[in-house]
C-alpha atoms as one frame of an Amber mdcrd trajectory, in Angstrom:
protein
   8.822  -6.903  -8.129   6.444  -9.930  -7.465   9.412 -11.040  -4.579   9.352
  -7.126  -2.920   5.394  -7.078  -3.149   5.569 -10.040  -0.865   8.068  -9.379
   1.109   6.283  -5.830   1.997   3.414  -7.921   2.615   4.724 -10.657   4.998
   7.237  -8.894   6.679   6.674  -5.814   7.121   2.551  -5.610   6.770   2.481
  -8.667   8.515  -0.058 -10.143   6.176  -2.539  -7.270   6.683  -2.268  -7.091
   9.865  -0.032  -4.350  10.924  -2.421  -1.430   9.915  -0.045   1.148  11.937
   2.700  -0.158   9.362   0.157   0.584   6.354  -1.509   3.817   7.559   2.061
   5.501   7.489   3.129   4.114   4.367   0.115   4.676   2.119  -0.651   7.363
   0.271  -3.003   9.875   1.031  -4.676  12.290  -1.239  -4.690  15.633   1.375
  -0.874  14.876   1.794   0.474  15.147  -1.548  -1.955  17.846  -2.303  -0.561
  20.121   0.733   2.831  18.111   0.975   2.417  18.001   4.779   1.590  14.621
   6.977  -1.942  14.199   7.871  -2.161  12.556  11.403  -5.429  11.476  12.893
  -6.162   9.860  16.071  -7.502   6.169  16.717 -10.872   5.819  17.525 -13.619
   3.236  18.635 -16.778   2.826  16.802 -19.524   0.267  17.798 -20.769  -1.805
  15.017 -24.471  -1.237  14.838 -25.990  -4.413  14.500 -23.766  -6.823  16.934
 -22.472  -3.972  19.400 -19.282  -5.102  19.021 -16.646  -2.215  19.476 -14.094
  -1.861  16.830 -10.480   0.159  17.012  -9.690   2.198  13.777  -6.578   3.139
  13.921  -5.816   6.955  12.716  -2.834   8.068  10.133   0.372   7.166  11.582
   3.110   9.427  11.120   5.171   9.210   8.175   9.087   9.095   8.435   9.877
  10.814   5.406   8.648  13.255   2.629   5.073  12.558   2.010   5.728  12.243
  -1.749   7.789   9.062  -1.590   4.357   7.688  -0.528   3.449   7.331  -3.994
   6.153   4.522  -4.473   5.898   2.748  -1.699   2.215   2.723  -1.628   2.523
   0.483  -4.705   3.920  -2.375  -2.160   0.775  -1.702  -0.319  -2.041  -4.524
  -0.202  -5.595  -5.002   1.723  -5.187  -8.415   1.859  -4.330 -12.167   0.826
  -6.650 -12.287  -1.905  -5.806  -8.387  -2.987  -1.931  -9.685  -3.317  -2.559
 -12.940  -4.731  -4.847 -11.400  -7.592  -2.299  -8.638  -8.137   0.923 -10.884
  -8.343  -1.107 -12.914 -10.294  -2.032 -10.173 -12.765   2.016  -9.238 -12.783
   3.022 -12.724 -13.154   1.417 -13.400 -16.388   0.994 -10.122 -17.932   3.798
  -8.372 -17.274   6.666 -10.183 -18.287   4.960  -9.774 -21.825   4.811  -5.799
 -20.894   8.716  -6.058 -20.010   9.994  -7.975 -23.111   8.219  -5.645 -24.990
   9.723  -2.514 -23.207  12.847  -3.738 -22.016  13.555  -3.709 -18.416  14.540
  -0.042 -17.846  11.461   0.986 -19.230   9.019  -1.786 -17.541  11.103  -0.354
 -14.124   9.813   2.971 -14.627   6.683   2.021 -16.346   5.397   0.175 -13.425
   6.675   2.705 -11.093   4.262   5.791 -12.199   1.779   6.484  -9.879  -1.891
   5.578 -11.633
């Protein structure tokens, strides 16, 4: 699981810089409630202090059922500190829980959306 998370973050999310990928494969509650893909436009906002213009990407089309994002979103991380903390926790505590539950039940346990 740690290797899969790191692979997704490094190669697919490109260390958190591929926002289009992140906004296409992350879970959006409105999509889960309605069963329909929600898409929004990119927008430019201006920072109130510096006046710098920032591009905020909109929600991207999900290329499959929106319900699958419940699984895929558990591999998404917002930055290096986020993935480092999660993987450290998984490494330290995950093996103890896996030992107690067994391989198959542990996989089911960590795959359940919270």
